[in-house]
C-alpha positions, -999 to 999 in steps of 0.1 A, spaced: 182 -44 -272 172 -62 -240 148 -91 -242 130 -115 -219 138 -151 -225 107 -172 -228 115 -209 -231 85 -230 -243 76 -256 -217 103 -243 -192 90 -210 -178 71 -211 -146 49 -182 -134 62 -175 -99 99 -168 -107 117 -136 -102 138 -124 -132 176 -121 -136 192 -96 -159 217 -111 -184 246 -89 -194 269 -88 -224 302 -89 -205 321 -71 -234 298 -40 -233 278 -41 -201 246 -40 -221 216 -60 -207 207 -85 -234 179 -104 -217 161 -115 -186 156 -151 -173 135 -167 -146 152 -174 -112 135 -207 -105 126 -216 -69 133 -250 -54 96 -258 -57 96 -249 -94 126 -271 -100 108 -300 -82 79 -295 -107 104 -296 -136 118 -329 -123 83 -343 -120 76 -335 -156 109 -348 -168 104 -381 -149 70 -385 -164 83 -379 -200 114 -402 -197 98 -436 -203 83 -425 -236 116 -411 -248 134 -443 -238 107 -463 -257 116 -446 -289 148 -466 -290 181 -456 -304 168 -451 -339 140 -428 -329 162 -408 -306 189 -406 -333 163 -391 -357 158 -362 -334 195 -357 -327 204 -357 -364 176 -332 -371 191 -310 -344 226 -313 -360 211 -299 -392 192 -272 -372 224 -261 -355 242 -256 -389 211 -239 -404 211 -215 -375 249 -212 -372 252 -174 -372 223 -170 -347 239 -196 -324 274 -180 -326 261 -145 -321 241 -157 -290 272 -173 -275 294 -143 -283 269 -118 -269 265 -136 -235 302 -146 -231 321 -118 -247 342 -143 -267 354 -137 -302 331 -149 -330 357 -174 -342 361 -188 -306 324 -196 -306 325 -210 -341 356 -232 -337 349 -245 -302 312 -243 -296 293 -246 -329 317 -272 -344 317 -293 -312 279 -292 -309 273 -302 -345 298 -330 -343 284 -343 -310 248 -346 -322 260 -368 -351 285 -387 -330 262 -398 -302 233 -405 -326 257 -430 -344 276 -444 -315 250 -447 -287 238 -481 -300 273 -494 -302 285 -482 -268 253 -493 -250 248 -526 -269 242 -557 -248 275 -575 -240 277 -613 -239 299 -623 -209 320 -654 -206 327 -668 -172 350 -696 -158 328 -700 -128 317 -736 -123 281 -729 -113 272 -708 -144 285 -733 -170 260 -735 -199 241 -704 -189 237 -672 -209 253 -641 -192 245 -606 -205 254 -571 -194 230 -544 -205 228 -506 -200 196 -489 -190 191 -451 -189 194 -438 -153 162 -417 -155 165 -380 -150 200 -366 -154 209 -332 -140 236 -311 -157 250 -281 -140 270 -262 -165 297 -235 -164 297 -200 -178 328 -203 -201 314 -227 -227 276 -226 -227 273 -250 -256 303 -273 -252 305 -278 -214 269 -270 -205 245 -282 -231 271 -305 -246 269 -329 -217 231 -332 -223 236 -348 -257 249 -382 -247 225 -383 -217 196 -378 -242 210 -403 -266 211 -429 -238 173 -424 -232 173 -401 -202 154 -369 -196 177 -340 -188 174 -309 -166 201 -284 -175 210 -257 -150 232 -233 -170 252 -205 -154 230 -175 -147 257 -154 -165 253 -174 -198 219 -190 -200 207 -178 -234 225 -205 -254 208 -232 -234 174 -217 -240 182 -214 -277 191 -251 -277 157 -259 -260 140 -240 -288 159 -260 -314 152 -294 -299 115 -285 -297 115 -276 -334 133 -309 -342 106 -330 -326 119 -337 -291 90 -349 -270 77 -324 -244 95 -322 -211 124 -345 -221 148 -316 -220 141 -287 -196 162 -257 -187 163 -246 -150 175 -210 -151 185 -194 -119 212 -189 -93 229 -212 -68 197 -222 -50 183 -234 -84 213 -256 -90 211 -271 -55 174 -279 -61 184 -297 -94 209 -317 -75 183 -327 -49 157 -338 -76 177 -358 -102 190 -394 -104 225 -384 -115 245 -352 -117 270 -340 -142 288 -309 -129 314 -287 -146 330 -259 -126 354 -250 -99 371 -275 -76 357 -259 -45 321 -261 -58 327 -295 -72 335 -308 -37 302 -295 -24 283 -311 -53 301 -344 -48 294 -344 -10 257 -337 -16 255 -364 -43 271 -389 -19 246 -380 8 218 -388 -17 236 -419 -30 234 -407 -66 262 -409 -91 282 -378 -99 306 -369 -127 327 -339 -119 349 -320 -144 367 -294 -123 398 -272 -124 430 -273 -144 464 -258 -143 476 -272 -176 514 -273 -181 532 -270 -214 567 -283 -217 590 -270 -245 622 -290 -251 653 -277 -267 647 -296 -299 611 -284 -303 598 -266 -334 598 -232 -316 576 -215 -341 549 -242 -337 553 -242 -300 550 -204 -297 519 -204 -319 503 -230 -297 513 -213 -265 498 -180 -275 467 -194 -292 456 -218 -264 466 -195 -235 445 -167 -250 417 -187 -266 384 -178 -251 403 -151 -232 421 -178 -213 389 -192 -198 394 -228 -208 400 -255 -182 420 -277 -207 442 -250 -222 478 -239 -215 481 -222 -181 518 -224 -174 549 -231 -195 583 -247 -189 610 -241 -214 645 -256 -215 672 -230 -209 690 -232 -243 658 -221 -262 641 -200 -235 650 -166 -248 641 -174 -284 608 -189 -273 599 -159 -251 607 -135 -279 584 -153 -303 556 -155 -278 559 -119 -268 558 -106 -304 528 -128 -312 509 -116 -281 516 -80 -288 500 -85 -322 467 -98 -308 436 -77 -315 418 -74 -282 383 -58 -281 345 -61 -284 335 -88 -308 315 -75 -337 311 -105 -361 336 -126 -380 373 -114 -381 367 -84 -358 389 -94 -329 413 -122 -318 406 -120 -280 373 -108 -265 364 -99 -230 362 -120 -199 328 -135 -190 326 -138 -152 332 -105 -132 348 -121 -102 373 -139 -125 389 -105 -134 397 -100 -98 415 -134 -96 435 -127 -127 446 -93 -114 455 -108 -81 477 -135 -97 495 -109 -119 501 -86 -90 513 -114 -68 538 -124 -95 550 -88 -98 556 -84 -61 575 -117 -60 599 -106 -88 582 -116 -120 584 -93 -151 554 -85 -172 565 -84 -209 530 -78 -224 498 -66 -208 493 -69 -171 464 -46 -166 426 -49 -163 405 -29 -186 386 3 -180 351 13 -190 321 -9 -195 325 -47 -196 349 -71 -179 385 -69 -194 420 -80 -187 448 -76 -212 466 -106 -228 496 -110 -205 530 -126 -206 549 -132 -174 586 -143 -171 610 -148 -142 582 -168 -124 585 -197 -99 563 -221 -80 560 -197 -50 537 -176 -72 499 -180 -74 501 -178 -112 520 -211 -113 500 -230 -86 464 -217 -86 440 -218 -116 441 -184 -131 415 -189 -158 423 -157 -177 445 -144 -206 479 -149 -189 508 -171 -198 536 -174 -172 568 -189 -187 595 -205 -165 630 -215 -175 641 -251 -166 674 -269 -169 661 -301 -185 632 -323 -192 634 -340 -158 629 -306 -140 600 -298 -164 583 -331 -156 587 -326 -118 573 -291 -119 545 -301 -143 534 -327 -117 538 -303 -88 501 -294 -88 468 -305 -73 454 -304 -108 458 -329 -136 434 -322 -164 456 -317 -195 492 -311 -205 513 -308 -236 549 -316 -247 567 -300 -276 597 -318 -292 608 -329 -327 615 -364 -312 579 -378 -311 591 -410 -294 607 -390 -266 577 -367 -264 554 -397 -258 578 -411 -232 576 -378 -213 539 -375 -218 535 -409 -200 553 -395 -170 529 -365 -166 501 -368 -141 472 -356 -163 441 -372 -177 451 -361 -213 485 -352 -227 493 -341 -262 526 -341 -280 533 -312 -304 496 -302 -300 472 -289 -274 435 -291 -267 425 -306 -301 422 -340 -283 389 -327 -270 375 -328 -305 381 -365 -307 349 -377 -291 361 -413 -293 389 -404 -269 380 -402 -231 386 -368 -215 389 -365 -177 410 -356 -148 442 -373 -138 444 -358 -103 418 -352 -75 416 -314 -81 405 -319 -117 375 -341 -108 362 -376 -113 346 -393 -143 350 -389 -180 335 -372 -210 336 -389 -245 342 -424 -255 322 -453 -242 325 -441 -206 311 -407 -216 277 -422 -223 277 -453 -200 280 -430 -170 244 -419 -178 232 -455 -174 227 -482 -148 242 -516 -156 220 -546 -154 234 -581 -154 212 -609 -168 217 -646 -164 194 -669 -184 194 -707 -178 181 -724 -209 192 -761 -205 188 -775 -170 174 -803 -149 150 -801 -120 178 -797 -95 214 -786 -98 244 -807 -86 252 -785 -56 217 -783 -41 202 -801 -10 203 -827 2 241 -828 6 259 -862 4 295 -872 6 298 -886 -29 287 -854 -46 308 -833 -22 339 -853 -32 330 -849 -69 327 -811 -64 360 -810 -47 377 -827 -77 359 -803 -102 370 -773 -82 406 -785 -81 406 -790 -118 392 -755 -125 414 -737 -100 448 -754 -104 471 -725 -109 506 -725 -124 534 -739 -102 549 -713 -79 585 -703 -88 
């Protein structure tokens, strides 16, 4: 049944409404306001006014709210998962494993680690003129953070970026995709129930103009989406001289060496290529397999893909792969598959878009592919896995690096030491050996692009919260006279003394 989304403290009276569709069925499941630029400006005013009070609560006060939200998320787990599944079309378990589990972990993680990552740092210096003085680096919240989120993971990669920003003491305006806004509104409801002060977290629903208005009204922007849009966001942020963190596209390679555990490699290839119907930027988008095990690996992957249950999610255990979420993405997947066919690739499984209501493309395995094909060079972002035969590890590394993207990669081999050596040669921000994607669940481990096409900035770890802060350097002089040695009036004796001191401090090692 279709509903109208009413977000307490978010909705503004002049907005037109946008219909939200279940992409697996075509059913309208809700309506959201399409906020105008003026309405976004008003949201920013409210967020800016609320931020100092939220900051004043300190880490302990903010952590109390975040931990309550962690419990709320688990107490409302089925409602959260169902909301995500309904607006994305993903399988129930995809929403549980990736979205719910990540969100619950993130609330606890940032509540615990924000004080550690943002603690004052005592700085030691060898500089002559600050001897005996106290040097401190501190982190201050940046103010109002704007988050523009994608449609593929409305909790993880949309709302999830708000959690460390809130933990740091910022107010946040989240602009979710107009295709998947319901999860963000549900999170706003949960935070309000958990005691978050009014206007500290606001959801700006709407289309592209709404996102542009968010960018024009905040003090920092966190964007996740396509590389093309990311360039536009980065350019506008630069014009406004505000910091921007951009998590963009991926064309994640998987390398399978001859000595790999082929059963494990095949399971990972199918699972992570088809997880969330292939709509994961840090997944497996292309595969390189050494010639001696190529046929065996392809046979295993083909059999596993044929066994996948593909259909409308209807609760736990109902399907393995759901629908696609974003209608134009189906066109891109179909174009990549058809381009590969025309250039000589064979489709072993799938290869067709769905018919009837909803947005569908079959889980698809492509072989006899090469780097002249779009499916090996462009981000497909759908349920396809092109598999390419290579002569050896060196060729696999060269092809893996032959891309404008560099988000994630994986290497499979029984020789872990060799696998790590190969991983270190791949130009990607994150590389796993005998695994894939699970690195994202380690919030202590930074996650970001290793090539321009995959963005700038990092999630997770210390950098994942410090980016939402401004650094402030403090110097405190506690023991001092009325005048320092180097001050006016100059005289020759003191000048010669300073020369000797500088020589002592800056005498390097003898040159060889």
